[in-house]
Every structure is written in C-alpha cells, then in structure tokens.
C-alpha positions as CSV (number, residue, x, y, z in Angstrom):
1,M,37.4,70.1,-49.4
2,L,35.6,70.9,-53.2
3,A,34.7,74.6,-52.3
4,Q,39.0,74.8,-51.3
5,M,40.4,73.4,-54.8
6,E,41.7,76.0,-56.9
7,K,41.0,73.8,-60.0
8,K,37.7,71.8,-59.5
9,P,37.9,68.2,-61.2
10,D,36.1,67.6,-64.3
11,V,33.7,65.0,-63.0
12,F,32.3,64.0,-59.8
13,I,31.1,60.0,-59.7
14,S,29.0,59.4,-56.2
15,A,28.5,55.6,-55.1
16,S,25.3,54.2,-54.1
17,A,22.9,51.3,-54.3
18,I,19.3,50.8,-55.8
19,G,18.0,50.5,-52.7
20,Y,17.4,53.6,-53.5
21,Y,14.0,53.0,-54.9
22,G,12.4,50.9,-52.2
23,T,11.7,47.7,-53.4
24,S,8.7,46.3,-55.1
25,E,7.7,42.9,-57.0
26,E,5.9,44.9,-59.9
27,T,7.2,48.3,-60.2
28,I,10.3,49.4,-62.9
29,F,12.7,51.2,-62.1
30,T,14.9,53.4,-64.2
31,E,17.0,57.1,-63.7
32,A,13.6,58.4,-64.2
33,T,12.2,57.7,-61.0
34,T,12.4,60.6,-58.7
35,D,10.7,59.5,-55.5
36,Y,12.8,57.2,-53.1
37,G,11.5,54.3,-51.2
38,K,10.5,54.8,-47.3
39,D,12.7,52.4,-45.9
40,F,16.5,52.3,-44.2
41,L,18.7,51.7,-47.3
42,S,16.2,53.8,-49.6
43,T,16.9,56.6,-47.0
44,V,20.6,56.1,-46.9
45,A,21.6,56.4,-50.5
46,A,18.9,59.4,-51.1
47,T,20.9,61.3,-48.2
48,W,24.1,60.5,-49.5
49,E,23.2,61.5,-53.0
50,R,22.0,65.1,-51.5
51,T,25.7,65.4,-49.9
52,A,27.0,64.8,-52.9
53,K,25.2,67.4,-54.7
54,V,27.6,70.2,-53.3
55,A,29.5,68.7,-56.5
56,E,26.6,69.7,-58.9
57,D,26.3,72.8,-57.4
58,F,29.9,74.1,-57.7
59,G,28.9,73.2,-61.7
60,I,31.0,69.8,-61.5
61,R,29.6,67.4,-63.9
62,T,28.1,64.7,-61.0
63,V,27.1,61.0,-61.5
64,Y,24.9,59.0,-58.9
65,T,25.7,55.7,-60.0
66,R,23.5,53.3,-58.2
67,F,24.5,49.9,-57.8
68,G,22.9,46.6,-58.2
69,V,24.1,43.0,-57.3
70,V,27.6,43.0,-58.1
71,L,28.4,39.3,-59.5
72,D,32.1,38.2,-58.1
73,K,33.3,34.7,-57.2
74,H,34.9,35.8,-54.3
75,K,33.3,38.9,-53.0
76,G,29.9,40.7,-52.3
77,A,26.5,38.8,-52.3
78,L,27.6,36.1,-54.8
79,P,29.3,33.7,-52.9
80,L,26.9,33.7,-50.0
81,M,24.0,33.2,-52.3
82,A,26.0,30.3,-53.8
83,L,27.3,28.8,-50.5
84,P,24.3,26.6,-49.5
85,I,23.8,25.8,-53.6
86,S,27.3,23.8,-53.1
87,L,26.4,22.3,-50.0
88,F,23.6,20.5,-51.7
89,V,20.9,22.7,-49.5
90,G,19.9,25.6,-52.1
91,G,17.0,26.7,-53.1
92,P,14.8,30.6,-53.5
93,I,14.7,32.6,-50.9
94,G,11.8,33.3,-48.9
95,T,8.7,33.1,-51.6
96,G,11.8,33.4,-54.5
97,N,9.5,36.1,-56.4
98,Q,11.6,39.4,-55.6
99,W,14.0,40.8,-58.1
100,I,17.2,40.5,-58.0
101,S,19.0,43.3,-60.4
102,W,22.7,42.3,-60.8
103,I,25.9,42.8,-62.9
104,H,28.8,41.5,-63.7
105,I,32.0,42.7,-61.6
106,E,33.9,43.0,-65.4
107,D,30.1,45.2,-66.8
108,C,30.8,47.0,-63.9
109,I,34.0,48.2,-64.0
110,Q,33.6,49.0,-68.0
111,L,30.5,50.6,-67.0
112,L,31.9,52.6,-64.4
113,L,35.1,53.9,-66.8
114,H,32.2,54.8,-69.2
115,C,30.5,57.3,-67.0
116,L,33.8,58.6,-66.3
117,H,34.5,59.9,-69.6
118,N,31.5,60.3,-71.6
119,K,30.7,63.8,-70.8
120,K,27.3,63.6,-71.6
121,I,26.8,61.6,-68.8
122,V,25.4,63.2,-65.4
123,G,22.9,62.7,-62.5
124,P,21.7,58.9,-61.8
125,V,23.0,56.1,-63.2
126,N,22.1,52.6,-63.1
127,I,24.6,50.1,-62.4
128,T,22.7,46.9,-63.2
129,A,22.7,44.6,-66.4
130,P,19.3,45.2,-68.9
131,H,18.3,41.6,-67.8
132,P,16.9,41.4,-63.9
133,K,15.6,37.7,-62.6
134,R,13.5,36.5,-60.1
135,N,15.3,35.0,-57.1
136,K,13.7,31.6,-57.5
137,E,14.9,31.9,-61.5
138,F,18.4,33.4,-60.5
139,T,19.2,30.6,-58.0
140,Q,17.9,27.5,-60.4
141,T,20.4,29.1,-63.0
142,L,23.4,29.2,-60.5
143,A,22.2,25.6,-59.0
144,T,22.4,24.6,-62.8
145,I,25.8,26.2,-63.6
146,K,27.4,24.6,-60.3
147,K,25.5,21.5,-61.3
148,R,23.9,21.1,-57.9
149,P,20.1,20.9,-57.4
150,S,18.3,23.9,-56.2
151,F,14.7,22.5,-54.1
152,M,15.9,23.7,-50.4
153,Y,14.2,27.1,-49.7
154,T,16.5,29.4,-47.5
155,P,15.1,31.4,-44.9
156,N,15.2,35.4,-44.8
157,F,16.3,35.5,-40.8
158,L,19.8,33.4,-42.5
159,L,20.3,36.1,-44.9
160,K,19.6,39.1,-42.5
161,T,21.5,37.5,-39.8
162,V,24.8,37.9,-42.6
163,L,24.1,40.8,-44.4
164,G,22.2,42.9,-41.9
165,D,20.1,45.7,-43.8
166,L,21.8,44.9,-47.4
167,H,20.0,41.8,-47.1
168,Q,16.7,43.7,-48.5
169,L,18.8,43.8,-52.0
170,I,18.0,39.9,-51.8
171,T,15.4,38.9,-49.6
172,E,12.9,41.3,-51.4
173,G,14.5,43.6,-54.2
174,Q,13.2,45.4,-56.8
175,Y,13.3,45.0,-60.6
176,V,16.1,47.8,-61.7
177,L,17.2,49.0,-65.7
178,P,20.1,50.6,-66.5
179,Q,18.6,52.9,-69.2
180,K,21.0,55.7,-69.1
181,A,23.3,53.2,-70.1
182,L,22.0,51.8,-72.8
183,D,20.6,55.1,-74.4
184,N,24.4,56.2,-74.1
185,Q,25.9,53.5,-76.1
186,F,26.9,51.2,-73.5
187,T,27.4,47.9,-74.2
188,F,27.3,44.8,-71.9
189,K,29.5,42.1,-72.3
190,Y,27.2,40.2,-69.8
191,D,23.3,41.1,-70.2
192,H,22.2,37.4,-69.6
193,L,22.8,36.3,-66.4
194,E,23.7,32.3,-67.5
195,D,26.3,33.8,-69.5
196,A,27.4,35.9,-66.6
197,L,27.5,32.9,-64.1
198,R,29.4,30.8,-66.7
199,E,31.9,33.1,-67.0
200,I,32.5,33.0,-63.0
201,Y,32.6,29.6,-62.4
202,Q,33.7,28.1,-65.3
203,K,36.6,29.9,-66.4
C-alpha cells in the first residue's frame, strides 16, 4: 500500500507491546535493548515490527510504540485486576515479585501525540510510566485506593484463562523504562502509581 502512494506520509506509527522484551524480574529494559524475548508475545511483537519496517525503508519517519499496561477504569487489564479487590478477595498474583510497567491512559494518549509531532523521535518508544511497580506493591496500592483489603493471592491460572497469552504482562512482567520519552522532554502527568489510581477511582 505504501509503495502505491504517490505522496508518502511524514510519519508511520506502529503499535506493539513491551512483551517484545520478554519477561524478567531483574533486567531493566529500555529502547536501547535490541534483543527480543523468546516467548510467544515477544515473537509476535518482533515479527510485527519487522513488517512495519517497510515504512522505514521508504524513508518515512517510523516509530515503533511498545505499550505497557494502560490504566483505564473501564477498559483493558485494570478492571480485571481490580475485580478481586472489589470483591474483598484480592491480593498479589503468584509470587507478587513480577514487575508491572504501567501508564495512565491520559499520559498514553499524550505520549502518542508527542511521538506524532516530535520529528526527532524515531525507532522504538516505550509507552510506559517511569516508575514500574512489583505486582504486590501495585496490588497493595490499588487496594488502598479502593479501601479494600489485599491479603489473598490470585492464582496465575485465573488470569491465564481470562487474558490468554496476554497474561504474561501481569503474571510474569518486565521492568520497562520510557527512556526515549524522558530524553525527548515528555512530561508525565501521572508518573507515580498512587496518583494515577487516585485520578481513576476518586475523580
């Protein structure tokens, strides 16, 4: 399709996920990380980005956005994560040590616009907030905001059933920093989890 366009677009933004990096409890991933993981989500993300590279080959400024867990009250993973807490049966998932790299939906939208308009931004961009949380800390913060207890562990198989292969973003996870956003002077409105969750549940 791009080959047939007489006038090429100024920018092409591809959307994939931080699942590109694989999962780890120790490694810190940034856009400078070149190796992708070996699991299903990593392979899908890497294949998708290779396909999107055709835009780059045409000389179009190409941005490969990699989304973390986007926090929204009604859509995505957050309602599923909040449901057990709302029912007074919430708690960490699995060991609780896995990282959750998250971003408030408002910052998500603004960062995409930043990528669209800032001509210096090319290549991979992590769509995440700068302060990831371990699952047990995320869950405790969420429970505090919702004024619910957080003492029962949620088994991994439950989220595997609901989310399929996407469960890896929550049950395994990765620590992902939005280094390129920070280097390009993007300002996060909700860079800390407590502020993000308070805005979502207490506005």
